[in-house]
C-alpha positions in Angstrom: 0.0 0.0 0.0 1.3 3.4 -1.0 1.5 6.2 1.6 -1.2 8.4 0.1 -3.5 5.4 -0.1 -2.8 4.5 3.5 -3.4 8.0 4.7 -6.7 8.2 2.7 -8.0 5.0 4.3 -7.1 6.3 7.7 -8.8 9.6 7.2 -12.0 8.0 5.9 -12.5 6.6 9.4 -12.3 10.0 11.0 -15.7 11.7 11.2 -14.4 15.2 12.1 -13.3 16.9 8.9 -11.2 19.5 10.7 -9.1 16.8 12.4 -8.1 15.1 9.1 -5.5 17.8 8.2 -3.9 17.4 11.6 -3.8 13.6 11.4 -2.6 13.4 7.8 0.3 15.8 8.5 1.5 14.0 11.6 1.2 10.5 10.2 3.0 11.5 7.0 5.8 13.0 9.0 6.1 9.8 11.1 6.1 7.5 8.1 8.7 9.6 6.3 10.9 9.8 9.4 10.7 6.0 9.9 11.4 5.3 6.2 14.4 7.5 6.4 15.7 5.6 9.4 15.3 2.3 7.5 17.2 3.7 4.5 20.0 4.7 6.9 20.1 1.0 7.9 20.7 -0.1 4.3 17.2 -0.6 2.8 16.3 0.6 -0.6 13.9 3.6 -0.7 10.8 1.7 -1.8 11.4 -1.2 0.6 11.9 1.2 3.5 8.7 3.1 2.7 6.7 -0.1 2.6 8.0 -1.3 5.9 7.4 2.1 7.5 3.8 1.9 6.3 3.3 -1.6 7.6 4.7 -0.6 11.0 1.8 1.9 11.3 -0.6 -1.0 11.5 -3.9 -1.6 9.8 -5.2 1.7 8.4 -8.8 1.0 9.4 -8.0 0.2 13.0 -5.6 3.2 13.2 -8.3 5.5 11.7 -10.9 4.2 14.2 -8.5 4.8 17.1 -7.7 8.3 15.9 -11.4 9.0 15.5 -11.9 8.3 19.1 -9.2 10.7 20.0 -9.7 13.5 17.5 -13.4 14.4 17.9 -15.1 17.4 19.4 -15.2 17.4 23.1 -17.1 19.3 25.8 -15.9 20.3 29.2 -18.6 18.8 31.4 -17.3 20.4 34.6 -17.6 23.9 33.2 -21.1 23.2 31.9 -22.3 21.8 35.2 -20.8 24.8 37.1 -22.3 27.4 34.8 -25.6 25.6 35.1 -25.5 25.9 38.9 -24.3 29.6 38.7 -27.2 30.4 36.3 -29.8 28.9 38.6 -28.3 30.7 41.6 -28.4 34.0 39.7 -32.1 33.4 38.8 -33.0 32.5 42.4 -31.3 35.7 43.6 -33.0 38.0 41.1 -36.4 36.3 41.8 -36.2 37.5 45.4 -34.9 40.9 44.5 -37.6 41.4 41.9 -40.3 40.4 44.3 -39.1 42.9 47.0 -38.6 45.6 44.4 -42.2 45.1 43.2 -43.5 45.2 46.7 -41.6 48.4 47.7 -42.2 50.6 44.7 -43.8 48.6 41.9 -40.6 48.7 39.8 -40.1 45.0 39.9 -42.7 44.2 37.2 -41.1 42.1 34.5 -37.8 42.2 36.4 -37.4 38.4 36.8 -38.7 37.7 33.3 -36.1 40.1 31.8 -33.3 38.4 33.8 -34.3 34.9 32.7 -34.5 36.1 29.1 -31.0 37.5 29.3 -29.7 34.2 30.9 -31.4 32.1 28.2 -30.0 34.4 25.4 -26.6 34.3 27.0 -26.7 30.5 27.2 -27.7 30.3 23.6 -24.8 32.6 22.6 -22.4 30.5 24.6 -23.5 27.3 22.7 -23.2 29.1 19.4 -19.7 30.3 20.1 -18.8 26.8 21.4 -19.6 25.5 17.9 -17.5 28.1 16.1 -13.9 27.5 15.1 -11.8 29.9 17.2 -8.7 29.4 14.9 -10.1 32.0 12.5 -8.5 34.6 14.8 -5.1 33.2 13.8 -5.6 34.9 10.4 -8.0 37.7 11.1 -7.3 38.9 14.6 -5.9 42.3 13.6 -8.6 43.3 11.0 -11.4 42.1 13.3 -9.9 44.1 16.2 -9.5 47.2 14.0 -13.2 46.9 12.9 -14.2 46.4 16.5 -12.4 49.6 17.7 -13.8 51.5 14.7 -17.3 50.5 15.7 -16.7 51.6 19.3 -15.2 55.0 18.2 -18.2 55.6 16.0 -20.5 54.5 18.7 -19.0 57.1 21.2 -20.1 59.8 18.8 -23.7 58.8 19.1 -23.7 57.2 22.6 -26.3 58.0 25.2 -24.5 60.1 27.9 -25.4 59.7 31.5 -23.7 62.0 34.2 -21.0 62.9 31.6 -20.2 59.3 30.7 -20.9 57.9 27.2 -22.4 54.6 28.3 -24.9 53.2 25.8 -24.9 52.5 22.1 -28.3 52.2 20.5 -28.8 49.9 17.4 -32.4 50.1 16.6 -34.3 49.2 19.7 -31.3 47.4 21.2 -29.2 49.2 23.8 -25.6 48.0 24.6 -23.6 49.1 27.6 -20.4 50.2 26.0 -17.9 49.7 28.9 -18.9 46.0 29.1 -18.9 45.6 25.3 -15.2 46.7 25.4 -14.5 43.5 27.3 -15.0 41.5 24.1 -11.8 43.1 22.8 -9.7 41.1 25.3 -9.8 37.8 23.4 -9.1 39.7 20.2 -6.0 41.1 21.9 -5.1 37.5 22.6 -5.3 36.8 18.8 -3.1 39.8 18.2 -0.4 38.5 20.6 -0.5 35.3 18.7 -0.1 37.1 15.3 3.1 38.8 16.4 4.9 35.6 17.5 8.5 35.5 16.5 9.0 39.2 16.4 11.3 41.3 18.6 10.9 44.6 20.4 9.4 46.1 17.3 6.6 43.6 17.6 6.2 44.4 21.3 5.8 48.1 20.3 3.0 47.2 18.0 1.3 45.1 20.7 1.5 48.1 23.0 -0.3 50.3 20.5 -3.1 47.6 20.2 -3.4 47.8 24.0 -3.3 51.6 24.4 -6.1 52.4 21.9 -8.9 50.4 23.6 -7.6 51.4 27.1 -7.7 55.1 26.1 -11.3 54.7 24.7 -12.5 53.0 27.9 -10.9 55.7 30.2 -12.2 58.4 27.9 -15.9 57.1 28.2 -15.0 57.3 31.2 -15.3 53.8 32.8 -12.4 53.6 35.1 -13.0 50.1 36.6 -13.5 48.5 33.2 -10.5 50.4 31.9 -8.4 48.9 34.8 -9.8 45.4 33.9 -8.9 45.9 30.2 -5.4 47.2 30.9 -4.6 44.6 33.5 -5.8 41.9 31.1 -3.6 43.2 28.3 -0.5 43.3 30.5 -1.1 39.9 32.1 -1.7 38.2 28.7 1.4 39.8 27.2 3.4 38.6 30.2 2.1 35.0 29.6 3.1 35.2 25.9 6.6 36.6 26.9 7.0 33.9 29.5 6.1 31.2 26.9 8.9 32.6 24.7 6.8 33.8 21.9 9.0 36.8 21.1 12.7 37.4 20.5 13.1 39.7 23.6 14.9 39.5 26.9 12.4 37.7 29.1 13.4 39.2 32.5 13.7 42.8 31.3 10.4 42.6 29.4 8.5 41.1 32.3 9.9 43.8 34.6 8.7 46.5 32.2 5.3 44.8 32.0 5.1 44.9 35.8 5.6 48.6 35.7 2.9 49.0 33.1 0.5 47.0 35.3 0.8 49.6 38.0 0.3 52.5 35.6 -3.5 53.1 35.9 -3.6 53.5 39.7 -0.5 55.6 39.7 -1.9 57.8 36.9 -5.2 58.0 38.8 -3.4 59.1 42.0 -1.3 61.6 40.0 -4.4 63.1 38.5 -5.9 63.4 42.0 -2.8 65.2 43.2 -3.0 67.6 40.3 -6.7 68.2 40.8 -7.7 66.6 37.5 -10.3 64.1 39.0 -14.0 64.7 39.0 -15.7 65.6 42.3 -17.5 62.2 42.5 -14.2 60.3 42.1 -12.6 62.3 44.9 -15.6 61.6 47.1 -15.3 57.9 46.5 -11.7 57.8 47.5 -12.4 59.9 50.6 -15.3 57.6 51.6 -13.0 54.6 51.3 -10.3 56.2 53.4 -12.3 58.0 56.0 -15.6 56.1 56.3 -17.4 59.5 56.4 -21.1 59.5 55.4 -20.5 63.1 54.1 -18.4 61.7 51.3 -20.3 58.7 50.0 -23.7 57.7 51.3 -23.8 54.5 49.3 -20.5 53.2 50.8 -21.8 53.7 54.3 -25.1 52.0 53.5 -23.3 49.0 52.1 -21.3 48.5 55.2 -24.4 48.8 57.3 -26.1 46.1 55.2 -23.1 43.8 55.7 -23.1 44.4 59.4 -26.8 43.5 59.7 -26.7 40.4 57.4 -27.0 36.9 58.9 -24.8 33.9 58.4 -27.7 31.8 57.0 -30.9 33.3 55.7 -32.0 36.8 54.7 -32.7 40.0 56.6 -36.1 41.4 55.4 -35.3 44.9 56.6 -32.0 44.8 54.8 -33.6 43.7 51.5 -36.4 46.2 51.7 -34.0 49.1 52.2 -31.5 47.7 49.7 -33.9 47.6 46.7 -34.5 51.3 47.1 -30.9 52.1 46.3 -29.4 52.4 42.8 -27.2 49.6 41.7 -28.6 47.0 44.1 -29.0 44.5 41.2 -25.8 45.4 39.4 -22.8 47.0 41.2 -23.9 45.8 44.6 -25.2 42.4 43.6 -22.9 40.6 46.0 -24.2 42.6 49.0 -27.7 41.9 47.7 -26.9 38.2 47.7 -25.6 38.2 51.2 -28.6 40.2 52.5 -31.0 37.9 50.7 -29.5 34.5 51.5 -26.8 35.1 54.1 -23.0 35.0 54.3 -22.9 31.3 53.7 -24.6 31.7 50.4 -22.1 34.5 49.6 -19.2 32.2 50.3 -20.7 29.3 48.2 -21.2 31.6 45.2 -17.7 33.0 45.6 -16.4 29.4 45.7 -18.3 28.5 42.6 -16.9 31.5 40.8 -13.4 30.7 41.9 -13.9 27.1 40.8 -15.1 28.2 37.4 -12.1 30.6 36.9 -9.7 27.8 37.9 -11.3 25.5 35.4 -11.0 28.1 32.7 -7.2 28.5 33.4 -6.8 24.7 33.7 -8.4 24.2 30.3 -6.3 27.0 28.8 -2.9 26.0 30.1 -3.4 22.4 29.0 -3.9 23.4 25.4 -1.2 22.3 22.9 -2.5 24.8 20.5 -0.9 28.2 21.4 -3.8 30.3 20.1 -6.3 28.2 22.1 -4.1 28.7 25.2 -4.0 32.5 25.0 -7.7 32.9 24.1 -8.7 30.7 27.0 -6.4 32.7 29.3 -7.9 36.0 28.0 -11.4 34.9 29.2 -10.1 33.6 32.5 -8.2 36.9 33.2 -11.4 38.9 32.5 -13.5 36.7 34.9 -10.8 36.9 37.6 -10.4 40.7 37.6 -14.2 41.4 37.3 -14.9 39.0 40.1 -12.1 40.5 42.3 -13.1 44.1 41.8 -16.8 43.4 42.3 -16.5 41.3 45.4 -13.7 43.5 46.8 -15.8 46.6 46.4 -18.9 45.0 47.9 -17.0 43.9 51.0 -15.4 47.4 51.4 -11.9 46.2 50.5 -11.9 48.5 47.4 -13.3 52.0 46.7 -16.8 52.1 45.3 -16.9 52.0 41.5 -19.0 50.6 38.7 -18.3 46.8 38.6 -20.2 43.7 37.5 -20.1 40.2 38.9 -20.1 37.9 35.9 -23.3 36.0 35.4 -25.0 37.7 38.4 -25.1 41.4 37.8 -28.3 42.5 36.0 -28.2 44.0 32.6 -28.4 42.2 29.3 -25.0 43.3 28.0 -23.0 42.0 31.0 -24.8 38.7 31.1 -24.5 38.0 27.4 -20.8 39.0 27.2 -20.0 36.7 30.2 -21.6 33.7 28.4 -19.9 34.6 25.1 -16.5 34.5 26.8 -17.3 31.2 28.4 -18.4 29.8 25.1 -15.0 30.7 23.7 -13.4 28.7 26.5 -15.6 25.7 25.6 -14.7 26.1 21.9 -11.0 26.0 22.9 -11.7 22.8 24.8 -13.9 21.4 22.0 -11.1 21.6 19.4 -8.1 20.7 21.7 -7.4 17.4 19.8 -8.6 18.6 16.4 -6.9 21.9 15.4 -3.2 21.7 14.4 -0.7 23.9 16.3 0.7 26.4 13.8 3.7 26.9 16.1 5.5 23.9 14.7 5.0 21.6 17.7 3.5 18.2 17.1 0.1 17.7 18.8 -0.7 14.1 17.8 1.0 11.2 19.4 1.4 7.7 18.2 -1.7 5.5 18.3 -1.1 1.9 19.3 -2.7 -0.5 17.0 
């Protein structure tokens, strides 16, 4: 049997079309390497090739074995955890909606909208799961440029609230722009992949791809989301540098990235010292440092709700007062959770979120495909920073700001974006044994016959 005939018979047994290119390439390399070794031992070329093919075993059995390995897979642990998180989110908003309706009649349709957003987000997650993420290996830069162009145009026509350009309207649909910007993070991961093998010039280009979206976010202004974006860019770049993707001095570059990571808070403090901050931003910092109700009424109220919450079960008085305040279902959703179900429920939800983030990083770092690794990490970094800022702010560990807790905070944009990012992680896992690694590393091992 000739090599091409053998390879054709093998691939006929593999149902996943995307996996065939990977399998053919690796089997061909293995056969040629083995034939070359036999020729070095003194065999003629044709005899060496025939023996190398025979050593591979029966093509049908080999193909069936490879079909079991190279097929789409699903990360059951992540699906189970997101199912539990989704149910917990619905249960929380059911209670908040009921109290909101009872207090001021504003809760009508509240739960229905939240369930609709969760269902829509789940559908988007499954759609993204089915997509081939490797398209970003070729189109990351043009897609990222188009995305930034859309955002820049959107800022010209955005709905402005308290001086911030927050919402983009497309027909009857309204998108919360600071959260939409989060979708740029995996695109940035694709950009990091596109500049592999370049030196400091490539690092300079990467910096520009990071500065533009960060500037847009801070210009909106949306400081907390800007911090999440910038921190994600720096951490992802550090991962790529640590993996040796670029021809740069690793220690020096990582040290420079560490300085860049601290840039936003340092610039923020510098702006405060120069009197360039808005009055509400100064008030939030003063409230965090002094605990004075004169500076930030909401921060003091949140601390009072925490002090009055129970370990197990809700505090009716807490919830009744809480739903009268702005942000109870969004920025302060974690305090709403503790007030509604108790500190134990808050710890369980935090543990579920931490478990989910750890699963995301575990899936990512186990990828042999470098693009899949960096895209998975981009989603994990976003979840980690969003969760840290939201819970830290709610517990009084960070100054009050606008922050969302993924999958829990109300609002269609935040919920759908969170599910889209998780769908990308599932797509990375789905194709882990299917898509070839363009970095030159082999990703298919030998199959015993």
